[in-house]
C-alpha positions in Angstrom: -12.2 9.8 8.0 -15.5 11.0 9.5 -18.7 8.9 9.2 -22.3 9.9 10.1 -25.2 7.4 10.0 -28.5 9.1 9.3 -31.7 7.1 10.1 -34.0 9.1 7.9 -37.5 7.5 8.0 -35.7 4.4 9.3 -33.5 4.1 6.2 -29.7 3.6 6.7 -28.1 6.5 5.0 -24.3 6.8 5.5 -22.2 9.9 4.9 -18.5 9.4 4.7 -16.1 12.3 4.6 -13.3 10.3 2.9 -10.6 12.9 2.8 -9.8 11.4 -0.6 -9.7 13.6 -3.7 -9.3 13.0 -7.4 -5.7 13.8 -8.6 -5.2 15.8 -11.8 -4.9 12.7 -14.0 -8.2 11.3 -12.7 -10.0 14.6 -12.9 -8.8 15.3 -16.4 -10.0 11.8 -17.5 -13.5 12.4 -16.0 -13.8 15.7 -17.8 -12.8 14.3 -21.2 -15.1 11.3 -21.4 -18.3 11.6 -23.6 -21.4 13.0 -22.0 -25.1 13.5 -23.0 -27.7 15.8 -21.6 -29.9 14.0 -19.0 -33.4 13.7 -20.3 -35.1 15.1 -17.2 -32.7 17.9 -16.2 -29.8 20.1 -17.4 -27.3 17.6 -15.9 -24.7 16.1 -18.2 -24.6 12.3 -17.8 -21.7 10.0 -18.9 -22.4 7.9 -21.9 -20.6 4.9 -20.2 -22.6 3.3 -17.4 -19.5 1.5 -16.0 -17.2 4.5 -15.7 -15.5 3.2 -12.5 -14.2 0.3 -14.5 -11.9 2.7 -16.3 -8.3 1.9 -15.4 -7.5 5.6 -14.7 -10.3 5.6 -12.0 -9.3 2.3 -10.4 -7.9 4.0 -7.3 -11.1 5.9 -6.5 -13.2 2.8 -7.3 -11.4 0.9 -4.7 -12.0 3.6 -2.1 -15.8 3.7 -2.9 -16.1 -0.1 -3.0 -14.2 -0.5 0.3 -16.6 2.0 2.0 -19.6 0.2 0.6 -18.4 -3.2 1.9 -17.9 -1.6 5.3 -21.5 -0.3 5.1 -22.8 -3.8 4.4 -20.7 -5.4 7.1 -20.8 -2.7 9.9 -24.0 -0.8 9.3 -26.4 -3.4 7.8 -24.5 -6.3 9.6 -25.5 -8.9 7.0 -23.3 -11.5 5.3 -24.8 -11.5 1.8 -22.5 -10.5 -1.1 -23.0 -7.6 -3.4 -21.4 -6.3 -6.6 -21.2 -2.9 -8.3 -23.8 -3.2 -11.1 -23.5 0.3 -12.7 -21.4 3.4 -12.3 -21.6 6.8 -14.0 -20.5 10.5 -13.8 -22.6 13.7 -13.8 -21.5 17.2 -14.5 -23.5 20.2 -13.4 -22.9 23.9 -14.3 -24.2 26.8 -12.3 -28.0 26.8 -12.2 -28.3 23.1 -13.0 -30.2 20.7 -10.7 -31.2 17.0 -10.8 -34.9 16.6 -9.7 -36.2 13.9 -7.4 -35.6 10.4 -8.8 -34.6 6.9 -7.6 -32.5 4.1 -9.1 -34.7 1.1 -10.3 -33.0 -2.2 -10.6 -30.6 -1.6 -7.7 -30.7 -2.3 -4.0 -28.2 0.4 -2.9 -26.5 3.4 -4.5 -23.7 5.7 -3.7 -22.7 9.2 -4.7 -19.1 10.4 -4.5 -18.5 14.1 -4.9 -15.3 14.6 -6.9 -15.8 18.3 -7.1 -18.5 20.0 -5.1 -18.9 23.3 -3.2 -21.9 24.4 -1.1 -24.0 21.5 -2.4 -26.4 19.1 -0.8 -28.2 15.8 -1.5 -31.9 15.8 -0.4 -34.0 12.7 0.3 -37.8 12.6 0.3 -40.5 10.1 1.4 -44.2 10.4 0.6 -45.0 9.7 4.3 -42.9 9.9 7.5 -42.0 6.7 9.3 -44.6 7.5 12.0 -47.3 7.8 9.3 -46.6 4.5 7.8 -49.1 2.7 9.9 -51.5 5.6 10.6 -51.6 8.2 8.0 -52.4 11.2 10.2 -51.1 14.8 10.0 -49.1 15.4 13.2 -48.4 18.7 14.8 -44.6 18.9 14.5 -42.8 20.6 17.4 -39.3 20.0 16.1 -38.5 18.4 12.8 -36.3 15.2 12.9 -35.6 12.1 10.9 -38.7 10.4 12.1 -41.4 13.0 11.6 -40.0 14.7 8.4 -40.8 14.0 4.8 -37.4 15.4 3.6 -33.8 15.2 4.7 -31.1 17.5 3.3 -27.5 16.4 3.7 -24.7 19.0 2.9 -21.9 17.7 0.7 -18.5 18.9 -0.3 -15.6 17.5 -2.3 -14.5 14.1 -1.0 -17.9 13.2 0.5 -19.5 9.8 -0.2 -23.2 9.1 0.5 -24.4 5.5 0.5 -28.2 4.8 0.7 -31.0 2.4 -0.3 -31.6 3.0 -4.0 -35.4 3.2 -3.8 -35.3 6.5 -1.8 -36.2 9.5 -3.9 -33.4 12.0 -3.9 -32.3 15.2 -5.7 -29.3 17.5 -5.9 -30.2 21.1 -5.3 -29.6 23.9 -7.9 -25.8 24.3 -8.3 -24.7 27.8 -7.2 -21.0 27.7 -7.8 -19.2 28.7 -11.1 -17.0 25.6 -10.7 -18.6 22.5 -12.3 -20.0 20.0 -9.8 -18.7 16.5 -10.6 -20.3 13.4 -9.0 -19.4 9.7 -9.5 -22.4 7.5 -8.9 -22.7 3.8 -8.5 -25.4 1.2 -7.9 -25.1 -2.2 -6.2 -27.1 -5.5 -6.4 -27.0 -8.6 -4.4 -25.5 -11.9 -5.7 -25.1 -15.5 -4.6 -27.4 -17.8 -2.7 -30.2 -16.0 -0.9 -32.7 -17.3 1.7 -32.8 -20.8 3.2 -33.8 -24.3 2.1 -35.6 -24.9 5.3 -37.9 -22.0 4.7 -38.4 -22.9 1.0 -37.3 -19.5 -0.1 -33.7 -20.1 -1.4 -32.6 -18.8 -4.7 -29.3 -18.2 -6.6 -28.5 -14.9 -8.2 -25.5 -14.9 -10.5 -23.6 -11.7 -11.2 -23.8 -10.7 -14.9 
C-alpha cells in the first residue's frame, strides 16, 4: 500500500494506493442502485447519501474508514473523534466531467476510485499559500505546491484521496469508454471540543 502526502497550499491531501478493488458482487451492487443526474454536470449521482452503509459494501467501507482514521492519527496527529456523515457514488461516461466544487457541512472528504482509468482529481485555490498574506503576482520559475493555484493528482482504480472538504476540486473530462465509478464520503467531528480553561469547550453529538 503506497501513500503520498501532498501539501498543496499547506493543505494535507493524502493519496493512498490501496491495492483493494471491488469484487463482482460489490461492483454489481453499485451499478444497480438508483441514480439521478447531477444538477451541475453530466455526472450521475446516487440517490442514497449513505451508500457505504449498505451491507454489500461493508468491506470497502471498512477499508476507507480505516485509512481515514490513520489520516487523522498519523497525518493530522490529533486526538479528536470523527464520524462518516455522508457517502455517495458517482458514475461518469466518456466525455463527462464534474466541475469545481467543495463539500459544505463537512470537515474532510474522501474519494475512492472503484473503477477509473487515466483519470485525475484536480484541486484549486483562489490564491497560493505565499499570496495569502501579500497578494502579489510572483514570477514563477518552477511550479510547486506552494506557488501554484492548482494541483492535479492522477488516479486509477483502487486509489483513495483524503482531503479537507472546503478545497475546490474537480474530476477532469472522462476519456475512457469504461464508466468511471467513484465512492465519495464526508466526515465531521464529534464529542467534546476545546477546553474549559479557555472557555471554548463545546459538545458535538453525532446524528
